[in-house]
N, C-alpha and C positions, 0 to 999 in steps of 0.2 A: 979504213973499211976493207973488208975481205975482198980479194981479187976474184975469189971463186963465185961469190954472189953478192950483189949490192944490197941484198936484203939483210945480210948479216953484218952487224956493226959492233957496238960495244956490249959488254956483258957485266951485270952486277947482281950479286946475290942478296936478296932480301928474304924475309921470313916466308918459307914455303915455296919459293920459286927462284929461278935464275933468269933475269930479265934481259932480253935482247933489245937494245934501243939505239937510236941515232941521236947524236948530240952535236949540233953544228951551229956555227955563227956566234956572234957576241951581241950583247945588249939585253934589253928587257926580255924575260923568258916567255916563250909560247910552248904549250904542250899540245901535241896533235894526238887524238885518240881515234883509231880507225874503226871501221864498221865490222859486221859479222859475216861477211860473205865467205863461202868455202875457199880455203887456201889463202885467205887474206893475210897480209903482213903490213906493218907500218909503211914500209917502203913502197909496196905495191899500191897502197891507198893514197899516199901523199907524195909520190915521186915527182909529180908536176908542180907541187906547191913549195916543197922544201927549198929548192934553189933560189926562189924569189924571196922567201921570208928570211932566210939566213943572211941576206945582205944587210939587214938592219936589226935583227933580233937573234937571240939565242933560241934555237928550235930543238925541242926534245920530242922524239916520236918513238914510243915503246911498242913492241908487240905485247898485247894484253894477254893475261893468263888464259890459257886454253887455245891460243892462236899463235901462228907463226913459229918463230924460233925461240920463244920463251918456254922454258921447261918448268914444270910444276911438280911438286910432290904428289904421289898417287892419290892421297886422301884429301887433297885440297878441294873444297867445293867451289863450283863456278857460280858465284852469286855476287850481287852488287857490293856487299860488304868487302869481299876479297878484291874486286876491281878498284874500289875506292881506296882501300888500303895500299894497293900497289902504286897508285898515283901519288898518294901522300908520302909513302916511304921512299919512293924514287926521288921525289922533290927534296926530301930530307937529305938523302944520300948525296945529292948533287948540289946542296947548298942553295936551293931555290925556296925563298920564303913565300912569294905570291907570284901567280902567273895567269896569263890568259889561256883558257882551255878552248880548243877547237875540236869539236866532236862530230863525227860522221855516223848517222844512223844509231846503231848500238852505242857508239862512242859518244853521241850526244846525250844519251841517257846516263852514261857513266860520268860525263862532265857535269850534268845537272845534279846528280847524287853527290858528287864531290863538293860542289858549291853549297848544297843544302847542309851537308854534315860538317864541312870545314870551311865556313865562309871567310875565315881569315886567310885562307890560302889561295883564293880565287879573286882576281881583279876584273875579269870580264869573260864572256862566253860567246862563241860563235857556234850555233847549232845548225848543222847541214843535213837535211833529210832526217831529222832526229826523231827517235823514240823519246819517251819521257813522261807522257801522260797516257792514260788508258784509252784504247780504241779497239773496235772489232778487227781481228786479224783478217787480212784479205789473201787472195790467191797469190799475189806477188811475194809477200813475206813467207807464206807457207812454202812456196817453191824454193826460196833461199834457204830456209832452215831445214827443209826436207830433202835437200840435194843428195842424190846418190851418184857416185862418179861414173861418168861416161862423157865422151866428146860431145855427143848430141845434147845431153843434159846441160853441159857447161855452155854450149852455144845458145841454147834456149834461155838459160839463166842470164847470160850477158845481154841478150836482146831485151830481157825484162828490165835490166838496170838502165839501158841507154834509150834515149828518145831517137837519136840518129843511128840507125842500124848500120850505116856505112863505116862506123868506127870499129865494128866488130869484125876483125880480120881473122883469117885462119891461124895466123901466128899468135894472136892474142888468145884465141880459144885454146890452142895447144899449150901455151904458157900457163894459163890459169888452171887448165885441167891437170897438167903435170904437178903444179903446186898443190892441188887438192888431193893428190894420191901420194905425196911425199911422206915417207916414214909412217908415223901414226896419226897424220893430220886428220884423215877422215874419221878414224875412231874417236879422236878427241872432239871433232866437230859434231858428230852424231849425238854426243852426250850433252852438248851445251843447251839445246832447246828441244827436248824430246816432245812428242805429242802427249796430250793435246797442247798445241803450240800457243794457244791463247794465254796459257800460264806464263810463257816467256815474256809476252807483251806486258802482262800485269806485274810480273816480277821487276821489270825495268821501269815501271811507271811510278812517279812520285804523286802523292796526294796533293790536292789543291792547296792545303795549308803550307806544305813544304815549298811548293812552287812560289807561293805568295811571299815567302821570306827570302827569296833569292833576289836581292835588290842591287846587284851589280849590273852594268850595261850588258845587254844581250842582243845579238843580231841573229834572227831566225831566218835562215836561207833555205829555200825549198823549190825544187823544180815543179812547175805547174802540172807536168805530165808524169810525175813520179808514180810508178806502178808498184812500188815496194812499200813505201810509207805514204799514205794519202796526204795530199796537200792540206786537207782539213785539220790534220794533226798540227801543222805549223800554225794555223789560225788559232787553235786552242792554246798552244803554248804562248803565242803573242798575247792572248787575253789574260792568261793566268800569271804571267811573269810581270812584275811591276815596272821594269825599265827595259822592255823589249821592243825592238823594231822588226817588222816583217819585210823580207825582201823576196818577192816572188820572181822566179827566173823562168821566162817564157820559153816554150819549145825545148824543154829540158826534162830529163828523167831523174833518176836517183844519183847519177854521177855528175853533180854540179861542178866539182873541181876539175873534171876532165872535159865535159861537154861545154862548159862556160867558164873556163879557167879565169879569164881576165875579169869577168863580172864578179866571180867569186872573190878574187883578190881585191877588187875595189871595195867590196863590202867589208872584207877583213881589215883593210887599211882604215876605212872609216871607223870601224869599231875600235881599232887600236888608238885612234885619235881621241875618241870619247873616253877611253880608259885612261890615257895619258893625262887628260885634263882633270879627271876625277882623282887620279892618284896624286897629282901635284897638289890638289886642294887637300887631300887627306894628309899629306906630309907637312902642310903648312897650317898649323892650328888656327891662325887668325882667319884664313879663308875657309878652312874646313868646318869651322864651328857655325858659320852662317847658315841660316835656314830654320826649319821647324822640326822639333824633336818630340816624340811621344814618350811619356814616362813608362819605364818598365819596372823600376824598383826604387825605393827609398828606405835606406836602413842606416842605423847607427851601431857600429861595432865597438863596444866598450873594451878597454884594455883588460878588464877583469873577466871577460868572456861573455858578458851579456850582449844580446842583440835585440834592438828595439826597432820596430817598424812604425814610424810616426803616422803613416796613412794606411796601415794595414798591409795585407799580403798582395792586394790587387789595386794599387792606386791608379787613378786616371788623371789625365792632364797633359800639358805640353810646356816647353820652353822654346822661345823664338829669339834668334839673334839676327840683326841686320841694321844697316844704316847707323851703327854705333849705339843702338839701343836694344835692350832686351826686355822681355816680359815673360813671366812664368805663372802658370795657374795649375795647382795640384789639389786633388780632393781624394778622399777615401773612396774605394770602389763600392762600398756598401753604405754610402751616405744616405741617411734617412730624411724623408720629407717632413715638413712641419705638419702636425695634425691638430694643433690647438689654436691655429690662427694663421695669419699671413706673415709677411716678412717683418712687420712692425709689432704686431700684437701677439706673436707666438709666446709660449711660456719661456720663462728665463732658462729653464733646463734645456729646452730645445734650441734656444739661441746659443747657449754655451756649447752644446754638442756640435752645432753647425760651425762655430768658431774653431773647435778642436779638429774638425775633419775637413777643413779647407784652408788653402793658403794661396795668396797671390802677391807678387811683388814686381816692380818695374823700375827702370832707370837706365842711364848710360852704362856702357861696359867698355873695357879695353882688354886686349890680349898682349901679354908679354911672355915670350918664350912658350912654355907649356902651361901657363897659368892665365886664367881669366879673372878679372876684377869686376864685380858687380857694384856699381855705385847706386845703391838703393835710394830711390826718391819717395816712392809710395809703397806701402805693404799692408797686408791685413794684420800682420803682427806689428803693432805700433813701434816697438823698440828697434825694429829693423830700419826704419826711415832714417836716412843720414848715415847709415853704416856702409862701409866698403867690405864686401865679402870677397875672400880670396879662395879660388877653387882650382885645383890641379885638373888638367885636361888629359884624358887618355882615350884614344880611338881604337876600336877593334872592328875593322870593316866599316859597316854602316851603323855601328853602335858608338855611343859616347858615354863616358863615365866622368862625373865631376866629383872630386873628393876634397875633403877639408879636415884638418885636425882641429879638435875643439877641446877646451879646458885642459890643456896639457899640464901636468904636474899636480893634478887633483884626483880625487877618487872618482870623478866623472869624466876622466880623459877618454876620448873616443875618436873614431874616424867616421865621418859622415860620408855616405856614398849615395849618389843619385845616378841611376843608369837610364839611358834614353835610347830610342831607336829613331833613325832619321825618317821623317814624314815627307819633307820637301826640301 
C-alpha cells in the first residue's frame, strides 16, 4: 500500500479503466462496493471493516468507475452495465469464481445488479443502506448527489449521513472536503447523477422480476434513522428478495459501518455462516440435490441436430428429493382440459392427448459422485416402472440440470436435458 495515501493500493487495467483496489487477507472472497458520496473511495468507506474481515477472508475493495483513484476512459458511460462489468472482470483477473458482495448505498444497487446478471458469480449479499428498488428521491439523497464543494456544504452533508453528530469532527470535515476537490473528482462526481436526480434512483433500481430471481442469502442492513435512503426501501427489498433477512439498526443513520460497526459485523458474520452452509451443500451433490425444484426446460438434443421439446416450450411441474425418495410431475404448459366428458368418459383422443402432455414417476434414489440414480417404482409411462434411470447432475447457482445419454450408436442418439430452479 502506498505510504503517501492509504486510499491508493493496487492497480489493474481492464477494459475502459484502470482500477484502484485493495486486496487483503486469505480465505473465501468478499467484495466490498462503496457508496456514492462526494470524494468517496473504497478505503474511506470500508477502512473500519477491512481489518476485521481480512483476518478470516480475502477482502477485495475497488474504487468504482467514476469514483476515487480509478481512472476511466473519457467516453466510458457511468451506468450499471459498466459497474457490473467492472466487478465481474476484476473477479476474473483475480481468479475469483464466486464471492459474497457487500454493498453500501449505491454499492448495494451494483451488488444486486451483479447478482441478477451473473448469478453464478455471487454466493451471498449484504446490502447496507442500499438502493436497488425504485422509490421517490428525498432531500437527503438530493443533497448527496447535488453536492457543491465547500467546507460548510461538506459539514452539512456529513451530518445528514450520521445520526450521532458528535462523530462529525472538524478534522473529518476537512479530510472529506479535501478529498472532494482533489484533481477532477468534483467534475466526475457532478456528471454521475445529474438532475433530475430521480433518474439516478430509477437507473439503479432493478424490477421486481429481477429481484425475485436473486435467490442467494441476503442480509438487508439499514439504520432506522437513515436520512439518505429511507428505511422503507429496506423493507421493500426484504419483501422482494426470496432469501432476505432484514436487520434494522436503531439510533443509526446512513453510516451503519461507522456508527454501529460491531452490530454491522455481527450481521456480516451471520450472513457468511449462512452462505458457507449453502455453498457446502452446493459442492456436495448428495446434499445439494435435496429439496423441491421447479421445471424450467425439458429438451432432447439429437446428435443429428434435431431438438425436441417433449412438453413444449413452457413445461410446468417439479421434482422433489428427500429422505431417499424422489417424485417428479411434469406437464405441458398449454395442456388442454377435457371437453367431451370427465376423467373416465372423455373421448379416446382427449385421453391420448392428456397422456402425451403429462408425466409422473416416483421411487427411491441414490447419488454417487455427480450422478443420481432414480429407481422408478411407479410412473405414468408403464415401461419406466422397474427401470433405473441414470442422470448426470450439474449445478449452476440455484439451478439444477439433469442430463442423460439415450440410444447411443443409433440414428436416435441424443442427450436429454431437464433444467430446474430451486423452489425450497
